[in-house]
Structures are given as C-alpha cells and as structure tokens.
C-alpha positions in Angstrom: 22.7 -76.1 2.7 19.9 -75.0 0.7 17.7 -74.2 3.9 20.7 -72.5 5.5 20.9 -70.1 2.3 17.5 -69.4 2.2 17.9 -68.2 5.8 21.0 -66.2 5.8 19.4 -64.3 2.7 17.3 -61.9 4.7 20.0 -61.3 7.1 22.4 -60.5 4.1 19.6 -58.3 2.3 19.0 -56.3 5.6 23.0 -55.8 6.0 23.1 -54.7 2.3 20.1 -52.2 3.0 22.0 -51.1 6.1 25.0 -50.7 4.3 23.7 -48.2 1.5 21.6 -46.4 3.9 25.0 -45.4 5.7 26.8 -44.5 1.9 23.7 -42.4 1.2 24.2 -40.7 4.4 27.8 -40.2 4.1 27.2 -38.5 0.6 24.6 -36.5 2.2 26.9 -35.4 5.1 29.7 -34.7 2.5 27.5 -32.7 -0.1 26.0 -30.7 3.3 29.8 -30.1 4.0 30.7 -28.9 0.4 27.5 -26.7 0.4 28.3 -25.2 4.0 32.3 -24.8 2.7 30.7 -22.9 -0.5 28.4 -20.7 1.3 31.6 -19.7 3.7 33.8 -19.0 1.4 31.0 -16.6 -0.4 30.5 -14.9 3.1 34.3 -14.2 3.5 34.4 -12.4 -0.1 31.6 -10.2 1.3 33.2 -6.9 2.7 30.1 -6.5 5.0 29.4 -9.1 7.6 25.5 -8.8 8.3 24.5 -10.8 11.6 22.8 -13.3 9.8 25.9 -14.4 8.2 28.1 -14.2 11.2 27.3 -18.0 12.2 29.1 -19.2 9.1 32.1 -20.6 10.7 34.0 -23.9 10.0 32.8 -24.9 13.7 28.9 -25.7 12.7 28.9 -27.1 9.0 26.8 -29.7 10.0 24.3 -27.5 11.2 23.9 -25.9 8.0 20.5 -26.2 7.8 19.9 -24.5 11.1 21.6 -21.2 9.3 19.6 -18.2 9.4 18.4 -17.4 6.1 19.0 -21.2 4.8 16.1 -23.5 4.1 17.1 -27.4 3.4 15.3 -30.2 2.0 15.0 -32.6 5.0 15.0 -35.8 2.4 18.2 -34.8 0.8 20.1 -32.9 3.0 20.8 -30.4 0.4 20.1 -26.4 0.4 16.8 -25.5 -1.3 16.0 -22.0 -0.5 18.5 -19.0 0.4 16.6 -16.2 1.6 19.5 -13.1 2.1 17.0 -10.2 1.3 17.8 -6.5 2.5 21.0 -7.7 4.7 23.5 -4.9 2.9 25.6 -7.5 1.7 28.5 -6.1 -0.7 30.0 -8.8 -2.6 30.3 -9.6 -6.3 27.7 -12.4 -7.3 30.2 -14.1 -9.3 31.5 -15.3 -6.3 29.0 -17.3 -5.6 29.3 -20.9 -6.6 26.4 -21.8 -8.3 27.4 -25.2 -9.3 27.0 -26.4 -5.8 23.5 -25.6 -5.4 21.8 -27.2 -8.0 18.9 -27.9 -6.0 17.9 -24.5 -5.0 14.2 -23.7 -5.5 14.4 -19.9 -4.1 17.3 -17.2 -4.6 16.5 -14.1 -3.0 19.0 -11.4 -2.7 17.1 -8.2 -3.2 17.8 -5.2 -1.4 22.0 -5.4 -1.2 24.6 -4.0 -2.8 25.6 -7.1 -5.0 27.5 -6.1 -7.9 29.0 -7.3 -11.6 27.5 -8.9 -14.0 24.8 -11.9 -13.4 26.9 -15.0 -14.2 26.1 -17.4 -16.9 26.4 -20.6 -14.3 23.0 -19.1 -13.1 21.3 -21.4 -16.0 22.5 -24.3 -14.1 19.8 -23.8 -11.2 17.4 -25.4 -13.4 15.1 -26.3 -10.4 14.8 -22.1 -9.3 10.9 -21.1 -8.9 11.7 -17.8 -7.6 14.5 -15.6 -8.6 14.7 -12.2 -6.8 18.1 -9.9 -7.8 16.3 -6.6 -7.5 17.4 -3.7 -6.0 21.3 -4.5 -6.4 23.8 -2.8 -8.5 24.3 -5.2 -10.9 25.4 -4.4 -14.6 25.7 -6.3 -17.9 23.4 -8.0 -20.2 20.8 -10.2 -18.9 22.7 -13.6 -19.5 21.1 -16.0 -22.3 21.3 -19.0 -20.1 18.5 -17.8 -17.8 16.0 -19.1 -20.6 17.0 -22.4 -19.0 15.0 -21.6 -15.9 11.8 -23.3 -17.5 10.4 -23.7 -13.8 10.4 -20.2 -12.7 7.2 -18.5 -11.3 8.9 -15.2 -10.2 11.7 -13.0 -11.4 12.6 -9.8 -10.1 15.7 -8.3 -11.9 14.3 -4.4 -10.9 16.4 -1.6 -10.1 19.7 -2.6 -11.3 21.9 -1.1 -13.8 21.6 -3.7 -16.3 21.9 -2.9 -20.2 21.6 -4.6 -23.5 18.6 -6.2 -24.9 16.4 -9.1 -23.3 18.2 -12.1 -25.1 15.3 -13.5 -26.9 17.4 -12.5 -30.3 20.2 -14.8 -29.2 20.0 -18.2 -31.0 20.7 -20.2 -28.2 17.9 -19.1 -26.3 14.9 -21.0 -27.4 14.0 -22.2 -24.2 12.5 -18.5 -22.9 9.3 -19.2 -24.3 9.4 -22.4 -22.6 9.3 -21.0 -18.9 5.5 -21.2 -19.1 5.1 -21.4 -15.3 6.4 -17.9 -14.5 3.6 -15.4 -13.1 5.6 -12.6 -12.1 8.6 -10.5 -14.4 10.0 -7.4 -12.9 12.7 -5.4 -14.8 11.9 -1.9 -14.4 14.4 0.6 -13.3 17.5 -0.7 -15.7 18.8 0.3 -18.7 17.8 -2.5 -21.1 16.9 -1.6 -24.7 15.4 -3.0 -28.3 12.1 -4.2 -28.5 10.1 -5.9 -25.9 10.3 -9.5 -27.0 7.1 -10.9 -28.6 7.7 -14.1 -27.3 7.1 -12.9 -23.8 3.1 -13.5 -24.9 3.6 -17.1 -24.5 4.2 -16.9 -21.0 0.6 -17.7 -20.6 0.5 -17.9 -16.5 2.0 -14.2 -16.2 0.0 -12.2 -14.0 2.6 -9.4 -13.2 4.6 -7.6 -16.0 6.8 -4.5 -15.4 9.5 -3.4 -17.6 9.3 0.1 -16.5 12.1 2.8 -16.9 14.2 1.3 -19.2 15.1 1.9 -22.7 12.9 -0.2 -25.2 12.1 1.1 -28.0 9.6 0.1 -31.2 5.9 -1.0 -31.1 4.0 -2.3 -28.9 3.9 -6.5 -28.9 0.6 -7.4 -29.5 1.5 -10.9 -28.6 1.1 -9.6 -24.9 -2.9 -9.8 -25.5 -2.2 -13.6 -25.1 -1.7 -12.9 -21.4 -5.4 -13.4 -20.3 -4.1 -13.9 -16.5 -2.6 -10.3 -16.6 -3.5 -8.0 -13.9 -0.4 -5.6 -14.1 1.1 -4.2 -17.1 3.6 -1.6 -16.6 5.7 -0.6 -19.4 5.9 3.2 -18.6 9.4 5.3 -19.0 10.4 3.8 -22.2 10.5 5.0 -26.0 7.6 2.7 -27.1 6.2 4.1 -30.4 2.9 3.1 -32.5 -0.8 2.9 -31.8 -2.1 1.4 -28.3 -3.7 -2.1 -29.6 -7.3 -3.0 -29.4 -6.3 -6.3 -28.1 -5.2 -5.0 -24.8 -8.6 -4.1 -24.0 -9.4 -7.4 -23.9 -7.5 -8.7 -21.2 -10.5 -9.0 -18.8 -8.4 -9.6 -15.6 -6.1 -6.4 -16.1 -6.9 -3.9 -13.1 -3.5 -1.8 -13.7 -2.2 -0.3 -16.9 0.7 2.4 -17.0 2.0 3.1 -20.5 2.9 6.7 -19.4 5.8 8.5 -20.8 6.1 6.9 -24.2 5.6 8.1 -27.8 2.3 6.1 -28.6 0.1 7.8 -31.3 -3.3 7.4 -32.6 -6.6 7.0 -30.6 -7.3 5.7 -27.3 -8.9 2.2 -27.9 -11.7 2.2 -25.6 -14.9 0.4 -26.8 -18.0 -1.3 -25.3 -16.7 -4.6 -23.3 -13.3 -3.7 -23.4 -11.1 -3.2 -20.0 -13.7 -5.3 -17.8 -11.6 -5.0 -14.8 -9.6 -2.0 -15.2 -9.4 0.1 -11.8 -6.2 2.2 -12.9 -5.4 3.8 -16.4 -2.2 6.3 -16.6 -1.2 7.2 -20.2 -0.3 10.3 -19.4 2.7 11.7 -21.5 2.3 10.4 -24.8 1.1 11.7 -28.5 -2.7 10.6 -28.4 -5.2 12.5 -30.3 -8.8 12.3 -31.0 -11.4 12.6 -28.7 -11.7 11.0 -25.0 -14.2 7.8 -26.1 -17.3 8.2 -23.9 -17.0 4.7 -23.3 -14.2 5.4 -20.8 -17.0 6.3 -18.3 -18.6 2.4 -19.0 -15.1 1.3 -17.2 -14.8 0.8 -13.0 -11.7 2.6 -12.9 -11.5 3.4 -8.8 -8.0 5.0 -8.3 -6.4 6.5 -11.3 -7.3 8.2 -14.4 -4.5 10.3 -16.0 -5.0 11.6 -19.9 -2.9 14.3 -19.1 0.2 15.6 -21.4 -1.2 14.4 -24.9 -3.2 16.0 -27.7 -7.0 15.0 -26.9 -9.3 17.3 -28.3 -13.2 18.1 -27.9 -15.0 18.5 -25.1 -15.1 16.3 -21.8 -17.2 13.0 -22.2 -20.6 13.5 -20.1 -20.1 9.7 -19.3 -16.8 10.3 -17.0 -19.3 11.2 -14.2 -20.2 7.7 -14.0 -17.0 6.9 -12.5 -18.2 7.6 -8.8 -15.9 5.6 -7.2 -12.6 7.3 -9.0 -10.2 9.0 -6.7 -8.1 11.4 -9.1 -8.6 12.5 -12.2 -6.2 14.3 -14.6 -6.7 15.6 -17.9 -4.6 18.5 -18.2 -2.3 20.0 -20.9 -4.3 18.6 -23.8 -6.6 20.7 -26.2 -9.7 20.1 -24.7 -12.7 22.6 -24.9 -16.4 23.4 -23.9 -17.7 23.2 -20.3 -16.9 21.0 -17.2 -19.9 18.8 -16.9 -21.8 20.1 -14.1 -22.5 16.5 -13.0 -18.7 15.9 -12.6 -19.6 17.0 -9.0 -21.0 13.8 -8.2 -17.8 12.0 -8.5 -18.2 11.7 -4.8 -14.9 9.6 -4.1 -12.6 12.4 -5.7 -9.6 13.4 -3.8 -7.7 15.0 -6.7 -8.6 16.8 -10.1 -6.5 18.4 -12.5 -8.2 20.3 -15.7 -5.1 22.8 -16.1 -4.0 24.0 -19.5 -6.9 23.2 -22.0 -9.2 25.5 -23.5 -12.3 24.9 -21.5 -15.0 27.7 -21.0 -17.7 28.5 -18.7 -18.2 28.4 -14.8 -16.6 25.7 -12.8 -18.9 23.2 -10.8 -19.6 24.2 -7.3 -20.4 21.1 -6.1 -18.5 17.9 -4.6 -14.6 18.2 -4.9 -15.2 21.4 -7.2 -16.1 23.5 -3.8 -12.5 22.7 -2.4 -9.5 24.7 -2.3 -6.9 23.3 -4.9 -3.5 24.6 -4.4 -1.8 22.8 -7.1 -3.2 25.4 -9.9 -5.9 22.9 -11.0 -7.4 24.9 -13.5 -5.3 27.3 -14.6 -4.1 27.6 -18.4 -8.0 27.8 -19.2 -8.7 31.5 -20.1 -12.4 30.7 -20.6 -13.1 29.1 -17.4 -14.6 31.0 -14.5 -15.3 30.6 -10.7 -14.6 30.9 -7.2 -11.0 29.8 -7.1 -8.0 31.7 -6.4 -6.7 30.8 -9.6 -9.2 32.1 -12.1 -11.8 34.7 -13.0 -14.7 35.3 -10.9 -18.0 34.2 -12.8 -19.4 37.4 -11.8 -18.0 41.0 -12.5 -16.0 43.0 -10.1 -13.3 42.7 -7.4 -12.5 39.5 -6.8 -13.5 38.2 -3.4 -10.9 36.8 -0.7 -11.6 34.4 1.6 -8.9 35.6 3.9 -10.5 39.1 4.6 -14.0 37.7 4.8 -13.2 35.2 7.5 -11.2 37.8 9.7 -14.5 39.8 9.1 -16.5 37.0 10.9 -14.1 36.0 13.3 -13.8 39.4 14.7 -17.8 39.4 16.2 -18.4 35.7 16.5 -16.6 33.4 18.6 -16.5 29.2 17.9 -16.9 29.3 13.8 -16.6 26.0 12.5 -15.2 25.5 9.3 -13.9 22.7 6.9 -11.2 21.5 4.8 -12.2 24.2 2.1 -10.9 27.2 4.2 -9.5 26.1 7.2 -6.3 27.0 6.2 -6.9 30.0 6.6 -8.6 29.4 10.3 -5.4 27.7 11.2 -3.0 30.1 10.2 -5.4 32.7 12.2 -5.7 30.4 15.4 -1.8 30.2 15.3 -1.2 33.8 15.5 -4.2 34.0 18.1 -3.8 33.4 21.6 -6.2 30.3 23.1 -8.3 32.6 25.3 -9.1 35.1 22.2 -11.0 32.5 20.3 -13.8 33.2 23.0 -14.8 36.6 22.4 -16.4 37.7 25.7 -19.1 39.8 23.9 -20.4 37.1 21.8 -20.1 34.0 24.3 -23.5 33.1 24.4 -24.2 33.2 20.7 -24.9 29.4 19.0 -24.8 30.8 15.6 -21.3 29.4 14.1 -21.4 28.0 10.9 -20.2 24.4 10.1 -19.0 24.4 6.3 -18.9 21.0 4.8 -19.1 19.5 1.4 -23.0 18.9 1.5 -23.7 22.4 2.6 -23.6 24.1 6.1 -25.0 23.5 9.2 -25.1 25.9 12.4 -23.6 24.9 15.9 -27.0 25.6 17.2 -27.7 22.4 15.8 -25.8 20.6 17.5 -26.5 22.2 21.0 -30.0 21.5 20.2 -29.6 18.0 19.2 -27.5 17.0 22.3 -29.6 18.7 24.5 -26.6 21.1 25.5 -24.1 17.8 25.5 -26.6 15.5 28.0 -24.9 12.4 29.1 -27.4 10.4 27.0 -25.8 11.5 24.1 -22.4 10.3 25.3 -21.1 7.4 22.7 -17.4 7.3 24.0 -14.7 9.2 26.4 -11.2 8.9 26.1 -8.2 10.4 27.3 -8.4 13.6 25.1 -12.4 14.1 25.7 -15.8 12.9 25.0 -17.7 12.1 21.9 -21.2 12.5 21.5 -24.0 11.8 18.8 -25.9 14.2 17.4 -28.9 13.4 15.1 -29.6 16.7 13.1 -32.4 17.7 10.9 -32.9 15.8 8.0 -31.4 12.7 9.3 -27.8 14.1 9.4 -25.6 12.2 12.1 -22.5 13.6 13.1 -20.3 12.6 15.9 -18.8 15.7 18.0 -15.6 15.3 20.3 -15.3 17.7 23.3 -12.2 18.9 24.7 -12.1 20.5 27.7 -10.0 23.5 27.9 -11.5 25.2 30.8 -9.3 26.8 33.8 -10.0 24.6 36.0 -8.5 21.6 34.5 -4.6 21.5 35.1 -2.4 23.4 32.5 -0.6 20.1 31.2 -4.1 18.5 30.7 -5.1 21.9 29.1 -1.9 22.0 26.9 -2.4 18.5 25.9 -5.6 18.7 24.6 -4.7 22.3 22.7 -2.1 20.7 21.1 -4.2 17.5 20.3 -6.8 19.9 18.5 -4.8 21.9 16.7 -2.8 18.7 15.5 -6.3 16.9 14.5 -7.2 20.0 12.3 -3.8 20.6 10.9 -3.7 16.8 9.7 -7.2 16.2 8.6 -7.4 19.5 6.7 -4.4 17.8 4.8 -5.8 14.4 4.3 -8.7 13.1 2.2 -9.3 9.4 2.0 -12.1 7.2 1.9 -10.4 5.1 4.9 -9.7 8.4 7.0 -12.3 9.6 9.2 -13.6 13.1 7.5 -13.7 16.1 9.7 -16.5 18.4 9.3 -15.6 21.3 11.3 -14.3 22.5 14.8 -14.9 25.3 17.2 -13.8 26.8 20.5 -17.1 28.0 22.8 -17.5 28.3 26.7 -14.0 26.7 27.6 -14.3 24.0 25.4 -12.9 22.8 22.0 -15.2 20.9 19.7 -14.6 18.9 16.7 -17.4 17.5 14.0 -17.0 14.4 12.5 -18.3 12.0 10.4 -20.6 9.7 12.7 -19.3 5.8 12.2 -22.4 3.7 12.9 -20.6 0.7 14.5 -18.4 2.4 16.7 -14.6 1.4 17.2 -13.1 -2.0 15.6 -12.3 -2.9 19.1 -15.7 -2.5 20.5 -16.7 -4.8 17.1 -14.0 -7.5 17.7 -14.5 -7.7 21.7 -17.3 -5.9 23.0 -20.5 -6.6 21.2 -22.4 -9.8 21.9 -22.5 -11.8 18.5 -21.0 -8.9 16.7 -18.0 -11.7 15.8 -20.4 -13.7 14.2 -20.8 -11.0 11.6 -17.5 -10.0 11.4 -16.2 -13.1 9.2 -13.1 -14.0 7.6 -13.9 -11.7 4.5 -15.1 -8.8 6.4 -11.7 -8.9 8.4 -9.5 -9.0 5.0 -11.3 -6.4 3.8 -11.1 -4.2 6.9 -7.2 -4.9 7.4 -6.8 -3.5 3.1 -8.8 -0.4 3.8 -6.7 0.3 6.8 -3.3 -0.4 4.8 -4.6 1.8 2.2 -5.3 4.5 5.0 -1.9 4.4 6.1 -0.4 4.1 2.8 -2.2 7.6 1.8 -0.6 9.3 4.8 2.9 7.9 4.1 2.8 8.4 0.2 0.1 10.8 -1.0 -0.2 13.7 0.9 2.0 17.0 0.5 3.9 15.9 3.6 4.6 12.6 4.7 2.3 12.1 8.0 3.0 9.5 10.5 -0.1 8.8 12.9 1.9 7.1 15.6 -1.0 5.9 17.5 -2.6 2.8 15.1 -4.5 0.9 16.9 -8.0 -0.8 17.5 -9.6 1.8 19.4 -8.6 4.7 16.5 -10.1 2.3 14.0 -14.2 3.2 13.7 -16.3 1.3 11.0 -19.2 2.7 9.6 -22.3 0.5 8.7 -21.0 -1.3 5.8 -17.8 -2.3 7.8 -15.5 0.4 6.0 -12.8 1.3 8.2 -12.0 4.8 9.0 -8.8 5.4 10.7 -9.4 8.2 13.5 -7.8 10.3 16.4 -4.6 11.9 14.6 -3.9 14.1 17.8 -0.5 12.7 18.0 0.2 12.5 14.0 3.2 14.0 13.0 4.3 15.6 9.6 7.7 14.3 8.7 10.3 16.5 7.3 14.2 16.6 8.0 14.5 18.3 11.2 11.3 16.8 12.9 11.7 13.1 13.1 13.0 13.3 16.7 10.4 14.3 19.6 10.6 14.9 23.1 7.7 12.9 24.1 6.5 9.5 23.7 3.2 9.1 21.5 1.0 6.1 21.1 -0.1 3.1 22.8 1.3 0.2 24.5 1.3 -2.7 23.0 1.5 -1.2 19.3 4.7 1.1 19.5 7.4 -0.1 17.4 10.0 -1.6 20.1 12.7 0.9 18.5 11.0 3.4 20.3 11.6 2.2 23.4 15.5 3.3 23.0 15.3 6.0 20.9 12.8 8.8 20.1 13.6 8.4 16.2 10.1 8.3 14.8 9.4 7.1 11.1 7.0 5.9 8.8 8.2 2.3 9.9 6.8 2.9 13.3 3.1 2.8 11.8 3.8 0.1 9.7 4.7 -1.9 13.0 1.5 -0.6 14.4 -0.2 -1.9 11.5 1.1 -5.4 11.7 -0.1 -5.7 15.5 -3.3 -4.8 14.4 -3.6 -7.1 11.1 -2.6 -9.8 13.6 -5.0 -8.9 16.3 -7.9 -8.7 13.9 -7.1 -12.0 12.6 -6.3 -13.8 15.9 -9.2 -12.4 17.7 -7.1 -11.1 20.6 -3.7 -9.1 21.0 -0.6 -10.9 19.4 1.7 -10.0 22.1 2.2 -13.1 23.5 3.4 -14.3 19.9 5.4 -11.3 19.1 7.5 -11.8 22.2 8.2 -15.7 21.7 8.2 -16.2 17.9 11.0 -18.2 17.7 9.6 -20.5 20.6 6.1 -20.5 19.0 7.3 -20.9 15.6 6.0 -24.7 15.4 2.4 -23.5 16.2 -0.3 -24.2 13.6 -1.6 -21.6 11.9 -5.0 -22.7 12.7 -4.2 -22.3 16.2 -3.4 -18.9 15.6 -6.9 -18.0 14.1 -9.9 -16.3 16.1 -11.7 -19.5 17.5 -14.9 -18.5 17.7 -14.9 -18.7 13.7 -14.6 -21.8 11.3 -11.0 -21.9 9.7 -11.3 -20.2 6.2 -11.2 -22.2 3.2 -10.6 -21.8 -1.1 -9.5 -18.5 -2.2 -10.3 -16.9 1.2 -7.8 -19.0 3.0 -5.2 -18.0 0.5 -6.1 -14.2 1.5 -5.8 -15.0 5.2 -2.4 -16.9 5.0 -1.2 -13.9 2.5 -2.5 -11.7 5.0 -0.8 -13.0 8.3 2.6 -13.3 6.3 2.4 -9.8 5.5 1.9 -8.9 9.1 4.7 -10.6 10.5 6.9 -8.9 8.0 5.2 -5.4 9.7 6.3 -6.8 13.2 9.8 -7.5 12.3 12.0 -5.8 15.3 14.3 -4.3 12.7 12.6 -1.4 11.1 14.5 -1.8 8.0 13.3 -5.4 7.2 9.9 -4.0 7.3 8.0 -3.4 4.4 6.9 0.0 3.1 2.8 0.7 3.7 2.4 1.3 -0.3 3.7 -2.2 -0.7 1.5 -3.7 2.0 -1.4 -1.9 0.7 -0.5 -3.1 -3.2 0.1 -6.4 -2.0 -3.0 -7.2 0.0 -5.6 -6.0 -2.6 -4.0 -7.5 -5.4 -6.0 -10.0 -7.4 -2.7 -11.9 -8.5 -2.8 -13.9 -5.4 -2.5 -17.7 -5.9 -5.8 -19.8 -6.1 -4.9 -22.4 -3.8 -2.5 -23.0 -1.0 0.6 -25.1 -1.5 -0.4 -27.4 1.3 -3.4 -27.9 3.3 -4.0 -25.2 5.9 -3.8 -27.1 8.9 -0.5 -28.0 8.3 0.8 -24.8 7.8 2.8 -23.4 10.7 3.8 -19.7 11.8 7.5 -20.5 11.1 6.8 -21.2 7.5 5.0 -18.0 7.1 7.7 -16.3 9.0 10.3 -16.9 6.4 8.9 -15.7 3.9 8.1 -12.5 5.7 
C-alpha cells in the first residue's frame, strides 16, 4: 500500500497541475472577454467609427490581441497597450472603463476629439509608462490621482482645454514627486494656472519639459536647476515674473531654452562655463535690461538667438561674431546703440537677421548676409544707420539708387546676365514679362561678359566658358532629364557646377517648354530658400539658345552614386554618417515646409536629388518641379516625382500636400539605412512584419551598437511612420527633424538589436 501510494502521488500531482493550468486559462480567457466587452462598449459610445475599430464586434472577442491598435501581454493574455492616435474618434473619456485595464503600460489617444474631464480612475493604471492625451478637447483640472502613476516615463496633456492648477497643492497628491522615472512632460496649450510646482525639481530623469501657452504665474522655480538631464525647457507664453536664475545655466545638457512672452526682469545670466550645450535661446518679449553679455559669444548656439522686445542697452558685443554656426539672430525692439560690428559678416551660417527699432548708428556691414535683400525691414527704426538697403538712408549723400533701374539698364545691352539671390527678385519680375527669345539680344549674342553675383564676390560668364572650354564633354559630370551638368574650376581655385538646359529651336516644343518652366521654377524656389542643407544657387543665364544655372559644387556627387555606384564608398558611409545625412535632409525639408514665406513642396525627393559635399553634408537639389503651396494651387494637372518615391495617394488624386514630401523622405531614409530601395518591404509590410531589423539593414556593414544602435532604431521607426499609406497619419517634417536631431534619445535599447522585428517598430510609428 505504501508503495502504491508513492507511485500514485506523481500522477495526482500531474492531474492537479493540469487542472490548475485549466483554471488559469479559463480565468485569462474570461479576463480577455471582459476587456473585449469593455472596449466594445466604449467603441459603441463613440460618435465616429474609424476603420481600426470596425473589427470590434462580439463575433471575435476571443481574438482581442489581434485587434488593430491593441497589444497584449502574451503571458497573462491581458491588454498592455492601446494605441489610438489620430483616428478622429469623438467620445467622452469618462466612458472608458479604466478598472478593466489595470495592466496597461501604454495609453495613447493623441490627436482625437475626446472630451470631458480626465477621470480620476486613470490613477488606477499604476503600471503606465506612457500616457498621451494630447491634442484633444479635454476640459477641467488635472486629477490629483495622477500622482499614483509612479512608473510614468512619458506624459503629454498638450493642446487641450485643461485649467486650474497642477495638483501638487492638494494634500492627497504626495506621490507626484515620486514619479521619478518620467522623462517627458508636455502640458503646453492649456489654461493651467498658479505657480509652477517646485516639486518638478524632484523628477531628476526629466529630459523634456514644456509648459508653454498656459496661465502660469509667479517666479521661476529654482528647483528646475536640479534637472541635470534636461535638454529642452519651454516655459514661453505664460505670466512668469522675477529674474532668470543663474542655476539654469548649470544644466550642462540643456540644448533648447524658450522663456519668451513672460515678464522676466533683471539681466541675462550668462557667465563663463554656463549653458555648455545650448543651441537655441529665445528670451524675447520680456522686460530684461542691462547689456548683452559678451560671454554669449562663447556659447554653442546654432539655430536661434532671439533677444528682441526687451530693454537691452549698450553696444552690440563683438564676441557675438564667434557664433559662426548661428542661423537666426534677432535683437530688434531694444535700446541698443553704437555700430553693428563689421565682424558680424563672418557669421557665415546666418539665414535671418533683425536689428530694427534700436538706436544703432553708422554703416551696415557689407559682407555675408548683410549684402542680401531683407524684405522684412531688418534695419528700420534706427535713424543713425546708413547703407545700401531700400529701408534706410544711403551712407553716401545724393539720390538713393534703385537696383531695378540699374538692372534694366544692364539687361538692355547685355544678354545672359547672371545674378544671385540678392537681386534675383527683380530679374524674375523682368523675365516674367519678357518672352524667352528676348533674353538673347541679337546684337550681343557673342558677348561673354555677363556677371554672376554671389556672396563671395562676383565672376563673369566668360570665366565659366574658359574653365569648361566652351562646355567640352570632358567636363561633363552628370546628365539628366532636364539637361547636362558641368564642373568648372575657376581662378583662385573656386569650383562651381553649371547645369545647361537646351532651349534651341531644334528641340521639341514640349521639351523646350518643360525646360523653361523648370528653369524658372528652380530660380524662383532657390531665391526663396537659404539653408545649409539646400543647394546654393549662385546665378543663372541665357546664352546661345541655352539656359544655365550655376550652383555650389558637391564634391562627392549624388547620394545615389555614393550609396551604390562607387567601389568601396559604402565602407566610408558608415552608420553614423548615414544618420547625419538623414538628419540633414529632414531639416532641409522642414525648412521648406515651415520657415519660408510660402510653404514649398519639393515633390521629387530621391537619392539622385540629394548631393554630398566633401564632408558628407547633404544638399537637397533639383527644385524644377517644386511648388509653392497656397489656397488655390494644391492641385496640379501634371504628375511630378519619381517612381518608387511618390506618395500612394497621388496615383488616385492630383492633390499635392506637404505629406507627399514626408512620404518621399521616409522612402529615402529607409533606402539609406537598408542599402537598397524599400519598395518590396513597403508593398508587403504586413507579410514582412516578423522580419528582424538586423536583416533589413544594409548587410555590407556590421550591425550598429551602443548609442548608434538606438539612433538607427529611432530613425527606422520614424521612417516607417513617414511611409504610412494614410497621409493624415504621417508626422510633419518639423516633428521628424526635431526628433531625429534630439539628444534625449534613450541611452540603450529595451531589447537586443538582433531580436527587434519590423512589427515592433511599426506599431510605434
């Protein structure tokens, strides 16, 4: 009997184990069904029915984990993530049964029409690491119960109608400071009032903090100086008072600081050793006074320095000329006096300046950006300034010269005059009123004395003729649908690229007309655009039945040639270089879409139309098909673009939007990282979703590692988002450029690169 009992025990244990497994499975199935019913009930409360929710029906409750936008924990068969961003859902957030989804780690409802207050029950989702309720129509106060979400790493409530105060003042919100894992906090675009909680200084992992466009008041919380990992701080458009604390300058990782549109007083706290990583500073529209510190020239500002609309006095600091990478400088509407230092002309990266409405005197510098036309009245309001711009008095006594009259006088006797962006607007106006044939004046058709004006001086067309031996084939470096490109090595070692478009009567009318439109469009666009990642147009000309465009020379040629055509070049084009190339392209397109006086859509972004200089800096080129978007020009009667890069919606409609460029950028970004065109992947993404990322990457290179691997993963994720078939689901290029260049990227991957699948990246895209 004893022996028999011993023998039966394992059997009983096995049966008991099987029974327990059955119970657990039954419980999991029941939980899954309960969650599905809760989601179905919530969906039925919505007044809209997005396609992603159409599968929410009682017939497939057991397939909950296969629903679009739902991610499950396979071990517990419970919902772990809900991603419903940008689905145009209209519903009350209070209808969501938070208590049914206590295992949620990601809850993303961004970009919908959710209304009502944020329910206090949201505090029960204690496992949340990501909560994104931004860009909805939520109202009321931020519930105190959100202080229970101690695992949060990302919180976005931006662009709603929330009001009241951040609930740190409530006695039952003692755990807010315990949310120490949070890295991103975005609450801009609401009506939140009161003081900024000093408890925010306890969130020591915070990297991104934006509270802009609210009703915050009181002084700057000194405790923010504890956020040593902070890289972006935006408190603009509030009612903050007091001084800007010196401790802010000790944040060594801070790159973007925007305190504009407040009521700060005192001086600008910039001392040696402060703001070590700052690339963009905006403190405009405050009440700061005193002089502009000389130390500001020792910073590493690259994008923006806006000190406008304050009460700064004294002279402009000479040290500012050291900011040779700065793109935008605005010191307007202050009380500055003295001269504009001539050394400012050495700030070669400047794209925009504004010195208006001060007490400046003397001549305007003549080099660099100062020699360009400034339509925004960059110098007016300074009665003591003089120069050659239209807005102010000439330095030399006598009647003010008119560029237009001079140009017309020159154009009459000389054909083929080349001019650059400084005076090209006048030329464009002239050419628009003239017939093409009138540009080649018959009396001077043999003259080579036309002049190219550009930022470094001037050169004559005869120099180009001499350098290319009258455009001999041995100087040919490229040939495309619109013409041929030649390399011209001029005196003093300067090198330019010259595109020649055939306009002779021997050409067909269609080709001639197409080339003429491309020629005019290229000039019109490139005179509007000035960016480090956009090809520079030095000038243009018509001579002997041909049109000529003169550009900055790209030593390495097209990105397509570098990626595919040059032996051994792929070894040089490593992962780090590829990431930087993609970042540069993103910034160029973002500039076209957001920073020009008219939104520009390129329409033909391909590897062939991206050039690389000797340092692998990318230049977006070939604007012959680009368009300025306005209210009546978004539809076109001719298809433009290259097969394999055009957005899919263009196959069914002629509607051209900036999202067409976003799609093309996504294709280019994937192609750069894959080392081949991603067409097959994009056509069957659902079938290839289980493919490992490491197998997708260019096999000629070793897989990236460490921080570079994180960058590559983020880039691929963003590229997949850009190539969404739904234009509305694609991000803007402003967002893409900002995210790809951000230094707040995770320091490591959550799982090894070799195990990440395309599906995992696509669900976050």
